[in-house]
HTML snippet that shows the backbone in 3Dmol.js (N, CA, C, O; Angstrom):
<script src="https://3Dmol.org/build/3Dmol-min.js"></script>
<div id="view" style="width:600px;height:400px;position:relative"></div>
<script>
const pdb = `
ATOM      1  N   MET A   1       0.819  -1.193   0.000  1.00  0.00           N
ATOM      2  CA  MET A   1       0.000   0.000   0.000  1.00  0.00           C
ATOM      3  C   MET A   1       0.867   1.264   0.000  1.00  0.00           C
ATOM      4  O   MET A   1       0.620   2.185  -0.779  1.00  0.00           O
ATOM      5  N   PHE A   2       1.875   1.309   0.865  1.00  0.00           N
ATOM      6  CA  PHE A   2       2.727   2.498   0.954  1.00  0.00           C
ATOM      7  C   PHE A   2       4.015   2.355   0.161  1.00  0.00           C
ATOM      8  O   PHE A   2       4.819   3.285   0.100  1.00  0.00           O
ATOM      9  N   ASP A   3       4.210   1.198  -0.442  1.00  0.00           N
ATOM     10  CA  ASP A   3       5.473   0.913  -1.126  1.00  0.00           C
ATOM     11  C   ASP A   3       5.806   1.957  -2.186  1.00  0.00           C
ATOM     12  O   ASP A   3       6.904   2.513  -2.178  1.00  0.00           O
ATOM     13  N   ALA A   4       4.886   2.228  -3.086  1.00  0.00           N
ATOM     14  CA  ALA A   4       5.170   3.153  -4.188  1.00  0.00           C
ATOM     15  C   ALA A   4       5.464   4.572  -3.699  1.00  0.00           C
ATOM     16  O   ALA A   4       6.450   5.164  -4.136  1.00  0.00           O
ATOM     17  N   PRO A   5       4.642   5.140  -2.805  1.00  0.00           N
ATOM     18  CA  PRO A   5       4.951   6.498  -2.355  1.00  0.00           C
ATOM     19  C   PRO A   5       6.296   6.580  -1.620  1.00  0.00           C
ATOM     20  O   PRO A   5       7.058   7.525  -1.823  1.00  0.00           O
ATOM     21  N   ILE A   6       6.581   5.609  -0.785  1.00  0.00           N
ATOM     22  CA  ILE A   6       7.830   5.647  -0.029  1.00  0.00           C
ATOM     23  C   ILE A   6       9.014   5.516  -0.986  1.00  0.00           C
ATOM     24  O   ILE A   6      10.005   6.232  -0.847  1.00  0.00           O
ATOM     25  N   ARG A   7       8.917   4.621  -1.940  1.00  0.00           N
ATOM     26  CA  ARG A   7       9.993   4.464  -2.920  1.00  0.00           C
ATOM     27  C   ARG A   7      10.204   5.766  -3.690  1.00  0.00           C
ATOM     28  O   ARG A   7      11.341   6.148  -3.965  1.00  0.00           O
ATOM     29  N   SER A   8       9.123   6.442  -4.035  1.00  0.00           N
ATOM     30  CA  SER A   8       9.236   7.708  -4.759  1.00  0.00           C
ATOM     31  C   SER A   8       9.900   8.780  -3.890  1.00  0.00           C
ATOM     32  O   SER A   8      10.683   9.584  -4.395  1.00  0.00           O
ATOM     33  N   TRP A   9       9.592   8.799  -2.582  1.00  0.00           N
ATOM     34  CA  TRP A   9      10.243   9.771  -1.682  1.00  0.00           C
ATOM     35  C   TRP A   9      11.743   9.499  -1.615  1.00  0.00           C
ATOM     36  O   TRP A   9      12.547  10.430  -1.672  1.00  0.00           O
ATOM     37  N   TRP A  10      12.119   8.236  -1.497  1.00  0.00           N
ATOM     38  CA  TRP A  10      13.542   7.891  -1.453  1.00  0.00           C
ATOM     39  C   TRP A  10      14.225   8.274  -2.763  1.00  0.00           C
ATOM     40  O   TRP A  10      15.351   8.773  -2.751  1.00  0.00           O
ATOM     41  N   ASP A  11      13.551   8.044  -3.896  1.00  0.00           N
ATOM     42  CA  ASP A  11      14.136   8.410  -5.185  1.00  0.00           C
ATOM     43  C   ASP A  11      14.372   9.919  -5.271  1.00  0.00           C
ATOM     44  O   ASP A  11      15.369  10.360  -5.842  1.00  0.00           O
ATOM     45  N   ASP A  12      13.457  10.709  -4.706  1.00  0.00           N
ATOM     46  CA  ASP A  12      13.596  12.161  -4.722  1.00  0.00           C
ATOM     47  C   ASP A  12      14.810  12.635  -3.923  1.00  0.00           C
ATOM     48  O   ASP A  12      15.345  13.711  -4.188  1.00  0.00           O
ATOM     49  N   LEU A  13      15.243  11.837  -2.951  1.00  0.00           N
ATOM     50  CA  LEU A  13      16.389  12.239  -2.129  1.00  0.00           C
ATOM     51  C   LEU A  13      17.705  12.184  -2.896  1.00  0.00           C
ATOM     52  O   LEU A  13      18.668  12.858  -2.530  1.00  0.00           O
ATOM     53  N   GLY A  14      17.747  11.403  -3.931  1.00  0.00           N
ATOM     54  CA  GLY A  14      19.007  11.247  -4.653  1.00  0.00           C
ATOM     55  C   GLY A  14      19.990  10.466  -3.794  1.00  0.00           C
ATOM     56  O   GLY A  14      19.649   9.419  -3.243  1.00  0.00           O
ATOM     57  N   THR A  15      21.205  10.977  -3.681  1.00  0.00           N
ATOM     58  CA  THR A  15      22.233  10.338  -2.859  1.00  0.00           C
ATOM     59  C   THR A  15      22.717  11.341  -1.827  1.00  0.00           C
ATOM     60  O   THR A  15      23.745  11.987  -2.030  1.00  0.00           O
ATOM     61  N   PRO A  16      21.990  11.484  -0.715  1.00  0.00           N
ATOM     62  CA  PRO A  16      22.391  12.471   0.278  1.00  0.00           C
ATOM     63  C   PRO A  16      23.742  12.108   0.903  1.00  0.00           C
ATOM     64  O   PRO A  16      24.087  10.934   1.040  1.00  0.00           O
ATOM     65  N   VAL A  17      24.490  13.136   1.273  1.00  0.00           N
ATOM     66  CA  VAL A  17      25.789  12.953   1.910  1.00  0.00           C
ATOM     67  C   VAL A  17      25.720  13.570   3.297  1.00  0.00           C
ATOM     68  O   VAL A  17      25.295  14.714   3.460  1.00  0.00           O
ATOM     69  N   PHE A  18      26.136  12.809   4.286  1.00  0.00           N
ATOM     70  CA  PHE A  18      26.136  13.305   5.658  1.00  0.00           C
ATOM     71  C   PHE A  18      27.571  13.668   6.013  1.00  0.00           C
ATOM     72  O   PHE A  18      28.291  12.883   6.631  1.00  0.00           O
ATOM     73  N   ASP A  19      27.974  14.870   5.613  1.00  0.00           N
ATOM     74  CA  ASP A  19      29.345  15.319   5.829  1.00  0.00           C
ATOM     75  C   ASP A  19      29.428  16.237   7.045  1.00  0.00           C
ATOM     76  O   ASP A  19      28.449  16.407   7.771  1.00  0.00           O
ATOM     77  N   ALA A  20      30.595  16.824   7.259  1.00  0.00           N
ATOM     78  CA  ALA A  20      30.815  17.680   8.432  1.00  0.00           C
ATOM     79  C   ALA A  20      29.857  18.872   8.440  1.00  0.00           C
ATOM     80  O   ALA A  20      29.357  19.251   9.499  1.00  0.00           O
ATOM     81  N   ASP A  21      29.594  19.468   7.273  1.00  0.00           N
ATOM     82  CA  ASP A  21      28.657  20.601   7.214  1.00  0.00           C
ATOM     83  C   ASP A  21      27.250  20.172   7.589  1.00  0.00           C
ATOM     84  O   ASP A  21      26.541  20.902   8.281  1.00  0.00           O
ATOM     85  N   SER A  22      26.840  18.989   7.138  1.00  0.00           N
ATOM     86  CA  SER A  22      25.518  18.468   7.492  1.00  0.00           C
ATOM     87  C   SER A  22      25.418  18.236   8.991  1.00  0.00           C
ATOM     88  O   SER A  22      24.409  18.576   9.609  1.00  0.00           O
ATOM     89  N   LYS A  23      26.456  17.661   9.574  1.00  0.00           N
ATOM     90  CA  LYS A  23      26.467  17.415  11.020  1.00  0.00           C
ATOM     91  C   LYS A  23      26.367  18.716  11.790  1.00  0.00           C
ATOM     92  O   LYS A  23      25.606  18.816  12.752  1.00  0.00           O
ATOM     93  N   ARG A  24      27.145  19.728  11.363  1.00  0.00           N
ATOM     94  CA  ARG A  24      27.089  21.033  12.051  1.00  0.00           C
ATOM     95  C   ARG A  24      25.688  21.630  11.966  1.00  0.00           C
ATOM     96  O   ARG A  24      25.174  22.158  12.952  1.00  0.00           O
ATOM     97  N   ALA A  25      25.074  21.547  10.794  1.00  0.00           N
ATOM     98  CA  ALA A  25      23.723  22.094  10.614  1.00  0.00           C
ATOM     99  C   ALA A  25      22.719  21.354  11.482  1.00  0.00           C
ATOM    100  O   ALA A  25      21.829  21.971  12.067  1.00  0.00           O
ATOM    101  N   LEU A  26      22.855  20.039  11.570  1.00  0.00           N
ATOM    102  CA  LEU A  26      21.954  19.241  12.400  1.00  0.00           C
ATOM    103  C   LEU A  26      22.099  19.598  13.873  1.00  0.00           C
ATOM    104  O   LEU A  26      21.100  19.782  14.569  1.00  0.00           O
ATOM    105  N   VAL A  27      23.331  19.697  14.350  1.00  0.00           N
ATOM    106  CA  VAL A  27      23.581  20.058  15.745  1.00  0.00           C
ATOM    107  C   VAL A  27      23.065  21.465  16.031  1.00  0.00           C
ATOM    108  O   VAL A  27      22.427  21.695  17.058  1.00  0.00           O
ATOM    109  N   ALA A  28      23.338  22.404  15.130  1.00  0.00           N
ATOM    110  CA  ALA A  28      22.874  23.783  15.330  1.00  0.00           C
ATOM    111  C   ALA A  28      21.349  23.837  15.395  1.00  0.00           C
ATOM    112  O   ALA A  28      20.785  24.563  16.214  1.00  0.00           O
ATOM    113  N   GLY A  29      20.689  23.074  14.538  1.00  0.00           N
ATOM    114  CA  GLY A  29      19.224  23.042  14.559  1.00  0.00           C
ATOM    115  C   GLY A  29      18.689  22.463  15.849  1.00  0.00           C
ATOM    116  O   GLY A  29      17.721  22.980  16.407  1.00  0.00           O
ATOM    117  N   ALA A  30      19.303  21.400  16.331  1.00  0.00           N
ATOM    118  CA  ALA A  30      18.871  20.786  17.593  1.00  0.00           C
ATOM    119  C   ALA A  30      19.097  21.738  18.759  1.00  0.00           C
ATOM    120  O   ALA A  30      18.248  21.849  19.643  1.00  0.00           O
ATOM    121  N   GLU A  31      20.237  22.424  18.766  1.00  0.00           N
ATOM    122  CA  GLU A  31      20.519  23.380  19.845  1.00  0.00           C
ATOM    123  C   GLU A  31      19.550  24.559  19.803  1.00  0.00           C
ATOM    124  O   GLU A  31      19.115  25.039  20.850  1.00  0.00           O
ATOM    125  N   ALA A  32      19.210  25.026  18.609  1.00  0.00           N
ATOM    126  CA  ALA A  32      18.251  26.125  18.477  1.00  0.00           C
ATOM    127  C   ALA A  32      16.868  25.691  18.957  1.00  0.00           C
ATOM    128  O   ALA A  32      16.167  26.461  19.614  1.00  0.00           O
ATOM    129  N   LEU A  33      16.478  24.462  18.632  1.00  0.00           N
ATOM    130  CA  LEU A  33      15.184  23.950  19.088  1.00  0.00           C
ATOM    131  C   LEU A  33      15.158  23.869  20.610  1.00  0.00           C
ATOM    132  O   LEU A  33      14.192  24.303  21.239  1.00  0.00           O
ATOM    133  N   GLU A  34      16.211  23.318  21.205  1.00  0.00           N
ATOM    134  CA  GLU A  34      16.286  23.247  22.671  1.00  0.00           C
ATOM    135  C   GLU A  34      16.164  24.627  23.287  1.00  0.00           C
ATOM    136  O   GLU A  34      15.393  24.821  24.227  1.00  0.00           O
ATOM    137  N   ALA A  35      16.913  25.586  22.770  1.00  0.00           N
ATOM    138  CA  ALA A  35      16.892  26.944  23.316  1.00  0.00           C
ATOM    139  C   ALA A  35      15.516  27.585  23.180  1.00  0.00           C
ATOM    140  O   ALA A  35      15.096  28.347  24.050  1.00  0.00           O
ATOM    141  N   SER A  36      14.811  27.277  22.084  1.00  0.00           N
ATOM    142  CA  SER A  36      13.516  27.916  21.830  1.00  0.00           C
ATOM    143  C   SER A  36      12.431  27.479  22.807  1.00  0.00           C
ATOM    144  O   SER A  36      11.430  28.176  22.973  1.00  0.00           O
ATOM    145  N   VAL A  37      12.619  26.338  23.453  1.00  0.00           N
ATOM    146  CA  VAL A  37      11.601  25.848  24.392  1.00  0.00           C
ATOM    147  C   VAL A  37      12.061  25.903  25.847  1.00  0.00           C
ATOM    148  O   VAL A  37      11.333  25.477  26.744  1.00  0.00           O
ATOM    149  N   GLY A  38      13.264  26.424  26.084  1.00  0.00           N
ATOM    150  CA  GLY A  38      13.724  26.568  27.462  1.00  0.00           C
ATOM    151  C   GLY A  38      14.691  25.495  27.913  1.00  0.00           C
ATOM    152  O   GLY A  38      14.861  25.292  29.116  1.00  0.00           O
ATOM    153  N   GLY A  39      15.329  24.806  26.987  1.00  0.00           N
ATOM    154  CA  GLY A  39      16.352  23.836  27.345  1.00  0.00           C
ATOM    155  C   GLY A  39      15.949  22.401  27.066  1.00  0.00           C
ATOM    156  O   GLY A  39      14.825  22.106  26.662  1.00  0.00           O
ATOM    157  N   ARG A  40      16.917  21.517  27.300  1.00  0.00           N
ATOM    158  CA  ARG A  40      16.749  20.097  26.983  1.00  0.00           C
ATOM    159  C   ARG A  40      15.624  19.447  27.785  1.00  0.00           C
ATOM    160  O   ARG A  40      14.831  18.682  27.236  1.00  0.00           O
ATOM    161  N   ASP A  41      15.551  19.749  29.093  1.00  0.00           N
ATOM    162  CA  ASP A  41      14.505  19.134  29.912  1.00  0.00           C
ATOM    163  C   ASP A  41      13.113  19.546  29.439  1.00  0.00           C
ATOM    164  O   ASP A  41      12.190  18.732  29.414  1.00  0.00           O
ATOM    165  N   ALA A  42      12.971  20.820  29.064  1.00  0.00           N
ATOM    166  CA  ALA A  42      11.676  21.291  28.562  1.00  0.00           C
ATOM    167  C   ALA A  42      11.326  20.605  27.243  1.00  0.00           C
ATOM    168  O   ALA A  42      10.171  20.254  27.006  1.00  0.00           O
ATOM    169  N   LEU A  43      12.324  20.419  26.395  1.00  0.00           N
ATOM    170  CA  LEU A  43      12.091  19.744  25.118  1.00  0.00           C
ATOM    171  C   LEU A  43      11.667  18.292  25.350  1.00  0.00           C
ATOM    172  O   LEU A  43      10.764  17.792  24.680  1.00  0.00           O
ATOM    173  N   ILE A  44      12.311  17.628  26.288  1.00  0.00           N
ATOM    174  CA  ILE A  44      11.958  16.242  26.613  1.00  0.00           C
ATOM    175  C   ILE A  44      10.539  16.178  27.164  1.00  0.00           C
ATOM    176  O   ILE A  44       9.774  15.282  26.806  1.00  0.00           O
ATOM    177  N   ARG A  45      10.183  17.123  28.033  1.00  0.00           N
ATOM    178  CA  ARG A  45       8.808  17.153  28.568  1.00  0.00           C
ATOM    179  C   ARG A  45       7.794  17.329  27.442  1.00  0.00           C
ATOM    180  O   ARG A  45       6.773  16.644  27.404  1.00  0.00           O
ATOM    181  N   ARG A  46       8.082  18.251  26.527  1.00  0.00           N
ATOM    182  CA  ARG A  46       7.156  18.475  25.409  1.00  0.00           C
ATOM    183  C   ARG A  46       7.026  17.228  24.543  1.00  0.00           C
ATOM    184  O   ARG A  46       5.927  16.867  24.121  1.00  0.00           O
ATOM    185  N   ARG A  47       8.162  16.568  24.280  1.00  0.00           N
ATOM    186  CA  ARG A  47       8.115  15.339  23.494  1.00  0.00           C
ATOM    187  C   ARG A  47       7.247  14.301  24.186  1.00  0.00           C
ATOM    188  O   ARG A  47       6.404  13.665  23.554  1.00  0.00           O
ATOM    189  N   ASN A  48       7.459  14.129  25.508  1.00  0.00           N
ATOM    190  CA  ASN A  48       6.697  13.127  26.249  1.00  0.00           C
ATOM    191  C   ASN A  48       5.214  13.461  26.269  1.00  0.00           C
ATOM    192  O   ASN A  48       4.374  12.570  26.145  1.00  0.00           O
ATOM    193  N   GLU A  49       4.884  14.746  26.425  1.00  0.00           N
ATOM    194  CA  GLU A  49       3.473  15.149  26.409  1.00  0.00           C
ATOM    195  C   GLU A  49       2.840  14.853  25.053  1.00  0.00           C
ATOM    196  O   GLU A  49       1.694  14.407  24.982  1.00  0.00           O
ATOM    197  N   ALA A  50       3.585  15.101  23.979  1.00  0.00           N
ATOM    198  CA  ALA A  50       3.054  14.821  22.640  1.00  0.00           C
ATOM    199  C   ALA A  50       2.847  13.322  22.436  1.00  0.00           C
ATOM    200  O   ALA A  50       1.837  12.900  21.873  1.00  0.00           O
ATOM    201  N   LEU A  51       3.803  12.524  22.896  1.00  0.00           N
ATOM    202  CA  LEU A  51       3.658  11.070  22.773  1.00  0.00           C
ATOM    203  C   LEU A  51       2.476  10.563  23.589  1.00  0.00           C
ATOM    204  O   LEU A  51       1.736   9.690  23.136  1.00  0.00           O
ATOM    205  N   LEU A  52       2.296  11.109  24.792  1.00  0.00           N
ATOM    206  CA  LEU A  52       1.152  10.705  25.619  1.00  0.00           C
ATOM    207  C   LEU A  52      -0.166  11.084  24.951  1.00  0.00           C
ATOM    208  O   LEU A  52      -1.136  10.330  25.022  1.00  0.00           O
ATOM    209  N   ALA A  53      -0.207  12.235  24.308  1.00  0.00           N
ATOM    210  CA  ALA A  53      -1.429  12.643  23.612  1.00  0.00           C
ATOM    211  C   ALA A  53      -1.772  11.645  22.515  1.00  0.00           C
ATOM    212  O   ALA A  53      -2.941  11.313  22.318  1.00  0.00           O
ATOM    213  N   VAL A  54      -0.767  11.169  21.808  1.00  0.00           N
ATOM    214  CA  VAL A  54      -1.006  10.160  20.771  1.00  0.00           C
ATOM    215  C   VAL A  54      -1.504   8.870  21.405  1.00  0.00           C
ATOM    216  O   VAL A  54      -2.459   8.260  20.922  1.00  0.00           O
ATOM    217  N   LEU A  55      -0.853   8.457  22.488  1.00  0.00           N
ATOM    218  CA  LEU A  55      -1.247   7.204  23.139  1.00  0.00           C
ATOM    219  C   LEU A  55      -2.645   7.281  23.745  1.00  0.00           C
ATOM    220  O   LEU A  55      -3.359   6.279  23.798  1.00  0.00           O
ATOM    221  N   ARG A  56      -3.031   8.464  24.200  1.00  0.00           N
ATOM    222  CA  ARG A  56      -4.350   8.620  24.822  1.00  0.00           C
ATOM    223  C   ARG A  56      -5.472   8.750  23.798  1.00  0.00           C
ATOM    224  O   ARG A  56      -6.645   8.601  24.140  1.00  0.00           O
ATOM    225  N   ALA A  57      -5.122   9.021  22.563  1.00  0.00           N
ATOM    226  CA  ALA A  57      -6.140   9.166  21.528  1.00  0.00           C
ATOM    227  C   ALA A  57      -6.870   7.835  21.362  1.00  0.00           C
ATOM    228  O   ALA A  57      -6.268   6.771  21.510  1.00  0.00           O
ATOM    229  N   PRO A  58      -8.149   7.896  21.059  1.00  0.00           N
ATOM    230  CA  PRO A  58      -8.894   6.647  20.870  1.00  0.00           C
ATOM    231  C   PRO A  58      -8.248   5.794  19.789  1.00  0.00           C
ATOM    232  O   PRO A  58      -7.812   6.300  18.755  1.00  0.00           O
ATOM    233  N   GLY A  59      -8.195   4.514  20.039  1.00  0.00           N
ATOM    234  CA  GLY A  59      -7.633   3.598  19.058  1.00  0.00           C
ATOM    235  C   GLY A  59      -6.748   2.556  19.715  1.00  0.00           C
ATOM    236  O   GLY A  59      -6.658   2.489  20.940  1.00  0.00           O
ATOM    237  N   PRO A  60      -6.098   1.747  18.899  1.00  0.00           N
ATOM    238  CA  PRO A  60      -5.333   0.613  19.433  1.00  0.00           C
ATOM    239  C   PRO A  60      -4.140   1.013  20.284  1.00  0.00           C
ATOM    240  O   PRO A  60      -3.747   0.241  21.159  1.00  0.00           O
ATOM    241  N   LEU A  61      -3.545   2.177  20.075  1.00  0.00           N
ATOM    242  CA  LEU A  61      -2.385   2.561  20.875  1.00  0.00           C
ATOM    243  C   LEU A  61      -2.765   2.926  22.303  1.00  0.00           C
ATOM    244  O   LEU A  61      -1.946   2.771  23.210  1.00  0.00           O
ATOM    245  N   SER A  62      -3.976   3.401  22.526  1.00  0.00           N
ATOM    246  CA  SER A  62      -4.372   3.827  23.869  1.00  0.00           C
ATOM    247  C   SER A  62      -4.340   2.655  24.852  1.00  0.00           C
ATOM    248  O   SER A  62      -4.184   2.870  26.054  1.00  0.00           O
ATOM    249  N   ALA A  63      -4.483   1.444  24.373  1.00  0.00           N
ATOM    250  CA  ALA A  63      -4.434   0.270  25.249  1.00  0.00           C
ATOM    251  C   ALA A  63      -3.018  -0.014  25.728  1.00  0.00           C
ATOM    252  O   ALA A  63      -2.836  -0.780  26.674  1.00  0.00           O
ATOM    253  N   ARG A  64      -2.011   0.585  25.098  1.00  0.00           N
ATOM    254  CA  ARG A  64      -0.615   0.337  25.466  1.00  0.00           C
ATOM    255  C   ARG A  64      -0.074   1.363  26.453  1.00  0.00           C
ATOM    256  O   ARG A  64       1.096   1.294  26.829  1.00  0.00           O
ATOM    257  N   LEU A  65      -0.883   2.295  26.871  1.00  0.00           N
ATOM    258  CA  LEU A  65      -0.445   3.326  27.811  1.00  0.00           C
ATOM    259  C   LEU A  65      -0.139   2.688  29.167  1.00  0.00           C
ATOM    260  O   LEU A  65      -0.922   1.866  29.644  1.00  0.00           O
ATOM    261  N   PRO A  66       0.992   3.051  29.804  1.00  0.00           N
ATOM    262  CA  PRO A  66       1.297   2.507  31.126  1.00  0.00           C
ATOM    263  C   PRO A  66       0.165   2.775  32.107  1.00  0.00           C
ATOM    264  O   PRO A  66      -0.556   3.764  31.977  1.00  0.00           O
ATOM    265  N   ARG A  67       0.013   1.907  33.069  1.00  0.00           N
ATOM    266  CA  ARG A  67      -1.088   2.021  34.028  1.00  0.00           C
ATOM    267  C   ARG A  67      -1.139   3.372  34.726  1.00  0.00           C
ATOM    268  O   ARG A  67      -2.225   3.890  34.988  1.00  0.00           O
ATOM    269  N   ASP A  68       0.022   3.952  35.032  1.00  0.00           N
ATOM    270  CA  ASP A  68       0.023   5.233  35.734  1.00  0.00           C
ATOM    271  C   ASP A  68      -0.191   6.422  34.786  1.00  0.00           C
ATOM    272  O   ASP A  68      -0.286   7.564  35.237  1.00  0.00           O
ATOM    273  N   GLY A  69      -0.265   6.157  33.483  1.00  0.00           N
ATOM    274  CA  GLY A  69      -0.541   7.207  32.501  1.00  0.00           C
ATOM    275  C   GLY A  69       0.637   8.097  32.201  1.00  0.00           C
ATOM    276  O   GLY A  69       0.497   9.087  31.483  1.00  0.00           O
ATOM    277  N   ARG A  70       1.817   7.763  32.744  1.00  0.00           N
ATOM    278  CA  ARG A  70       2.988   8.593  32.535  1.00  0.00           C
ATOM    279  C   ARG A  70       3.929   7.948  31.517  1.00  0.00           C
ATOM    280  O   ARG A  70       4.035   6.725  31.428  1.00  0.00           O
ATOM    281  N   ALA A  71       4.596   8.795  30.765  1.00  0.00           N
ATOM    282  CA  ALA A  71       5.606   8.299  29.824  1.00  0.00           C
ATOM    283  C   ALA A  71       6.905   8.081  30.589  1.00  0.00           C
ATOM    284  O   ALA A  71       7.184   8.805  31.545  1.00  0.00           O
ATOM    285  N   PRO A  72       7.697   7.103  30.188  1.00  0.00           N
ATOM    286  CA  PRO A  72       8.996   6.919  30.823  1.00  0.00           C
ATOM    287  C   PRO A  72       9.890   8.121  30.568  1.00  0.00           C
ATOM    288  O   PRO A  72       9.797   8.751  29.515  1.00  0.00           O
ATOM    289  N   ASP A  73      10.736   8.436  31.500  1.00  0.00           N
ATOM    290  CA  ASP A  73      11.657   9.572  31.348  1.00  0.00           C
ATOM    291  C   ASP A  73      12.832   9.199  30.480  1.00  0.00           C
ATOM    292  O   ASP A  73      13.710  10.028  30.241  1.00  0.00           O
TER     293      ASP A  73
END
`;
const viewer = $3Dmol.createViewer("view");
viewer.addModel(pdb, "pdb");
viewer.setStyle({}, {cartoon: {color: "spectrum"}});
viewer.zoomTo();
viewer.render();
</script>
């Protein structure tokens, strides 16, 4: 079902190279994201809250939520 679209997305990527400039850009982006939300702990909290929202949504994933309703740290 998803084979053709995914294959087409990969084809669009060409042959990406993960060089030193790419690594620097990735690190800079991650650091900017952390700073924009108040640091690493705040970013982790936001990630966990988003994951819990997905797990709490009606459907098959909601049955996998831990009994205490909290995401692991």
